[in-house]
Structures are given as C-alpha cells and as structure tokens.
N, C-alpha and C positions, 0 to 999 in steps of 0.2 A: 504493500500500500504506500502511495506517495505521501510525503510529508505535506501537511496543509500549510499553505503560505500564510504568513502573518506580517502586518506592517512592522517596519524596523523599529518605530517608537515603542510598540507593544513588546517586541522582542527585547529591546534594551531595558524596559522596565522589569521584565521577568528576569533578565540577567542581573540587574541590580538587587532584586529581591533574593535571588540565589546567593549572590555575593554577601549580602547582609546576613543571611542565615549561616553561611559557612564562616564568616568573620566571627559571629557570636560563638559558634562551636569552637573555633580556634582559641578564643580568649578564655573559654571555660575549661579547655582540655589541653592547655599548652604543654604541660609536662608529659602527658601520654604521647602527644604528637612528636615531641622532641626525641622520644625513645624509639619511634618507629616511623621515620620519615618516608621510607619507600611505600609503605602501606597507605599513609596519609595522602601523598601526592598521587598515587594510583587511584585512590578513592575520588579525589578531585577530578582527575581526568575522566574516569568512568562516569561520574555524575554529569559532567559536561557533555560527553558523547551521547548519553542516554536522553538527557533533557533537551539538548540543542543539537540534533544530529547534523544539521546543515550549517552550523556556525562557521563563519569565515575564519581564516587562520589568524588574522590580526586580533579579532575580538577574543578568540580562544586563548591566544598567548597573553593578551592583556589581562584576562581573568586569572591566569596562573600567576602573573606578576602581582596582581592585587592581593591574592591569597598569601603569597610569599611575603609581601610587604606587611600584612597583618601579623603573620607568624613571627617575623623577626622583631616587630615592635612589641609583641607580647611575650617574647622569650626572656630567659634569665638576663640579669643585668649585664653580665660580662661574658658573653659566649666566646669560646675559643675560636681561633682561626680555623681549626680543623672542622668544628661544627658548622661554621659559616660556609666554608667551601662545600661541605657535604650537603647542606641545604640548597646551595646554588646548583650543585650537580643534579640533584633529584628534580629540582624545579625545571632546569633546562631539559632534562631527559623526558619530561612530560609535555613540553611545548612542541608544537608542530613545526615551527621554524627553529632549527637548532642553532641558528646564528643570532647575534644581537643580544648580548648580555648587559647592555647599557643600563637599563632600568634596574635590574637585579643587583648589579655591581654598585650602583649608587645607593640603593637601599642598604646594602651591607656597609658601605662607607659611612652612611649616616648613623647606623647602629654603632659603628666603631667610634665615631665622633662623640656620640652621647655617652660612651663608656670611657672616654679619655684616651683612646688609642689613635692619636692623630697621625703618627707616622704610617701606620698600616692603612689608615683611611686615605692618605695621599696616594699610596700605591694603587688603590682601587680607582681613585678619581682621575689620575693623570692620563689614563687610557682614553678618557672622553673629554679632554680639554677641547674646547670650541665646538663640541657636539651640541651642547646646550650651555649657554653662558652662565647659568646658575651653577654648573659644575665648576667653572673657573672661580666663581666666588667662594665655593666650598673649599677648593684647594687653598685659596688665599686665606680663608678663615683658619684652616689648620695651621698654616705658617704663622698667622697672627697670634693665635692662642699660644703656640709654642714660643713665640717671641716674648711672651709675658712671664717666662720663667723656665720652660722646659727645653729650650733650643739646644742647650749644651750636650744633650744626650747623643746627638749626631755629630758632635764636633763643631757645631755652629754657634756663634754668639747670638743672644736674643736679637740684637740689631740686624744681624744677617737674616734672621728669619723674617723680621718685619720688612726688610728690603725685598725678600722673595714674595711676600704678600702684596706689596705695592706693585711689583713687576707683574704679578698675576692679574691684578685688577686693571693695569694698563693694557695687558694683552686682551682682557675681556672687552674693554672699550674699543680698542682699535680693530679687533677682529669682527666686531658686530655680529657675533655668533647669535643664532636664534635663541630665543628664551622660552620656547614652548614645545620642545621635542620630547620632553619627559612628562607625558600627560598625567601620569599617576600622581604627580606632585603639584597639580594645578590648583588645589585648594589653597586659599590665601593663608591659612594657618599651617600649611605643610612646613615641616622642619627645613626643607631645602629653601623655601621662600623666605623664611625667617632669617636664615644665614645670608641669603642674597641681599636683603634690605639692610641688614646690619653692616655688611661689608661695603655696600654702596654708600651708606651714610659716612663711613670712614673715608671712602675715596673722595667724597666731596670736600672733606677737610684736608686730605693729603694733596689733592690736585684741584684747587679751586678754579684754575683757569682752563680746565679741560671740559669742553661742552659735551663730549661723547658720553660722559657719565649721566648727564641729564637726559640725553637722547635714550640711553639704555633704560633708565628708570621710567621715563614716560611710556616707552613701548611696553614694558612689563606691567605698569599700572593700568594701561589701556586694556591689555589682555585680561587682567584680573577683574576689570570692571570697577576698579577703585577710583571713584570720581574725586574724592577729596585729595588723595595722594597725587593723582595726575594734575589737579588744579594747583596744588602747592608747588610741585616741581616746575610746572609751566610758569607760575609767577616768578619763581627764582630765576629760571632760565632766561625769560624775556627781559628781566631786569639786568642780569649779568652779561647777557649776550644779545643786546638789542638789534644787532645787524644780522643775526642768524635767521635766515628765512624759514628753516624747518620749524623753529620754535614759534614763529609768528603764525605759520599755517596751522600748526597744532592748536595754538591758542584760539585762533578763529574758529576752528572746528569744535573745540571744547565749548566755546561760548554759544555756538549754534545749538549744540546738543543740550546745553543747559538753559536754552531759551533766554540767553542774556544778550538782547539786541544791542544795548549800549556798549557792552564790552566788545562785541563783534564789530560794531561801527568804529570803535577806537582803533582796533587792529587794522581795519581797512584803511583808515586815515594814515596810520603810521606806515603801512606798506606803500601807499600812494606816494608818500614823501621819500621813502628809502629806495623803492623800486619802480620809478615812474615809467620805465620802458617795458615792464613785464606784464604778462597776462593775468597773473594771480589776483592782484588787488582789484582790477576791473571786474573780473569774473565774480570775485567775492562780493563786490558792491552790487552787481546784478542779482546774485543769489540772495543777499540780505534784503534787497528791495522786494524781490518776489515773495520771500517768506513773510515780510511785513505788509504785503499787499499795498505797496506804495508806488503807484504808476509814475508819479513825478520824479522820484529818485531813480526809478528804473530807466526813465527816458534820458536822464543825465548820463548815467553810466553807459547806456546803449550808444549814445553819441561818441563817447570815448572809445567804446569797443569798435565802432566803425572806423575811427581814426587809426586804431591799432590793427586794423585789417582782420578782425575776427571773421571766420568763415560765415558766409551769409546764411547757410542752412542752420547753423547753430543759433544764430540770433532769432531766426524765424521760429525755431523750436522753443526758445526761451520766451518769445512773445506768447506762444500758446500756453506755456506753463504759467505765465503771469495771469492770463485770463482764467485758467483753471483755479489758481490759488485765490483769485478774487471771486470765484464762484460764478463767472460769466460763461454760461454754457454755449450759447450761440456764438459769441465772440471767440471762445476757445476753439470751436470747431472750424470757424473760418480761418483763423490764424494757422491751425494745423494743416488745412488744405494748401495754404501758401508754402508751408514748410515741406509738405509732401512733394510739391512741384519742384522744389529746389534740392531735393535729396536723391537725385539720380544715382543709382548704384548702391543704394542703402535700403532697398525695398524690404528685405526681411525684417530689419529693425523697425522701419516705419509701419509695416503691417502689424507687428506686435503692439506698437504704441497705439495704433488706431483702435485695436480691440479694447485696450485699457480706456481710451478716451470715450468710446461708446458706452462703457459702463458708467462713466462719469456723467455723460449727457443723458442717457436713457434709463439708468438704474434707479432703484429706490434710494432713500436717504443713506442707509448704511453702506450699500454697495457703491454709491457715488463717493462717499467719504473715503472708502478704502482705495477706490480707483484714483482719487485725487492724490493721495499719498504715494501710490505706486507710480503714477505718471511723473510726479516731481522727482522722486528718487531715481527713476530710470534715466530721465533726461539729464539730471545732475551728474550721475556717474558717467554717462556718455560724453558730456561736455568736458568733464575733468580729464577723461582719457584722451579725447581729441585734442585738447589744449596742453596735454602732458603736464598737468598740474598735480603735484604731490609725488611725482616720480623721483627716485633717488638720483 
C-alpha cells in the first residue's frame, strides 16, 4: 500500500511532536541511554523509519542531530573524550548521509566549553572555521577565556591567547562567513548564540573602527528577528559610520518595517545629500511616498527619477502601485495597462501581476487587501532587483 501524502507543514508538526517526546524520554532516562548507546540510536532510527517512511535525508539527519544535541546536554557534567566520540560514532552511523559532522562536532564542542575543556573544544571547532561565523566566535571565546588565566597550560601567555581571540574575530568579520548554517542553534537562547553576542560585544571594544562587526551583528539580529538589537546596532553604526551606504539602506528598511515614516524620511534626506548620483535615495523616496499615499511627494521624486534615467516601465509600474496603495481601482488598472504596453519581453511577470491586480479590482474586501499587499511587495522586489539596489 502506498504511503498517503500529507502536507509538509503537517509532517513537520508531527516530526516536532516526535522530537519532543523523545527529548522528554532522553532527559528522564539519560543514565540508561549512556550505558547502551547502540540500542538507543537504533531505536531512534527504527522509530523514524516506521513513523516517517518517506522522510527526506536532510530532515532524517537533522532529527538525529537534534536527539544527539538533547542527549549531550542532558548527560553527566564532564563526559570523557572517549564517551563523546562514541556518541558521535553511533549518531553518525544512524544518519543516512555519512558525511557532514559539523552540527554534531559543534554540539560536542559546546559541551566541552561548558565543562571547562577549552583546548579540546578548539580542536573540534577549528575544523569548521568560516563554515558558520558563530563557530569563529566560539573559537575566539575559548582563547579569550583561556587568556583570563589558563593560557599557560599550552605554553602561551594569557596575552597571547587574547591576541588569538582578537585575530579570530577579525577573521570572522573579514570572511563574512554565513551565520545561519547550523540551524539547530537558531534559537536566540542557544549557547552558541550567547557566545557569539558576547564575543561581538568584545570586538566592538577591541576594534571600534571596524564596520564589519556591525554588519555581522545586524545580519544575525535580522535573522533572529531581534528588532531591538538590530535597531540598537543600526543606531550605533549610522552614527559611527555615516558614509557607509549599507548601514543607511538597512536603517531605511528597518524604519519601513517598523512603520517609522519620519525616520525613513530622514534617511532618504541624508542619502540624497551623500549620494546624489545614485538610484537608492530616489527609489526610497518613491517607495516612502507610495507607502504614505502621498501623490505630491511621489511626483517630486518621479521627476528626479526621470532625470536619472530610471527605466520607463519601472516608473509606469510604480504609478500603478501608487494608485493601488491609494485604493484607486480604476486608476490603478489604467496605469497598469500603460505599464503593460511598455514591458515588452516581460510578459510572464506582467501576466502574474495582472492576476494579482484583478483580485484587487474585483475581489471582496479581504481579498482586495491581500492583493494590495502582494502587488506592492512584488513590484518593490522587482524594482530593487532591476535597479540593483541592496546588492553587495
């Protein structure tokens, strides 16, 4: 009999429920599991195979990683290196993809850090330097803690250890390593994230003139959805590096997301002064006028856009967006027809937009509201891509 298909969201919820059940079992039976690891991991794999026979390899292996993470956090305070390696060996043996120990090795490293074995932790972490920037921060943390008194064990003075910590943080900033490749640690309260933010705060004091640390922090805060931290870092960054366009663009976007029209307008004004030849401030002015349903302000920025030779079809699309956001249905459709005529070679995108616009014009109140948001978002992303705004 073939397996009955089920939506991915439902499957993920069932996976989470199974994970929670097994996590509870691990926490209540840690000692017994430690004494019989092969049976335990065999049981986990058999349960997965039986409950989710068609589960993809990545989700399967992520589940094994999650259970191992729970086990090592619940285990005795100072496990031996032999026990840790044995746990990793059995976990890897039950994964479908036998390569890629990054998550498990970092789990082990964090356990070693929490039990004070910083030298061993470094051995596990250095294999994944630049794989995820939070690993770099964890390496730096180990050196920094050792610099506070334990560095002589390896023949290094504490100051030498701190130098290693600083060098590791500089490597993190300059490599621009991704900060989200170890998904199991994505909770804001995860130990790896706590270490990352601790070391980043130190880096701000060590290297006050290095903007890359603020860039790194803003990227991570945005990923975590930490609005307050992102706003705090942006305030500091725009004050210390007022000529850095990246921070100004991020500040504009943050103000838009927080519906702070005054703050966004101030950023547009600053960018107009600092980058009068660039597309960004003019486009942001158009966008702000559209969001505020301000035809007069929009007309002023539109004139500037024409002088800066914005593509005609983009301006016509933005005209339609303005009418949509002003809730002018007939005017929006007429503007869209003009944009459609000027968009030769872009038929697939225009056709998709037209379906959205019809929902706005002809749909009931709820449907029209959703279409309005979708129309604005789509055209905004399209224009940003066409004007190469926000690209590194």
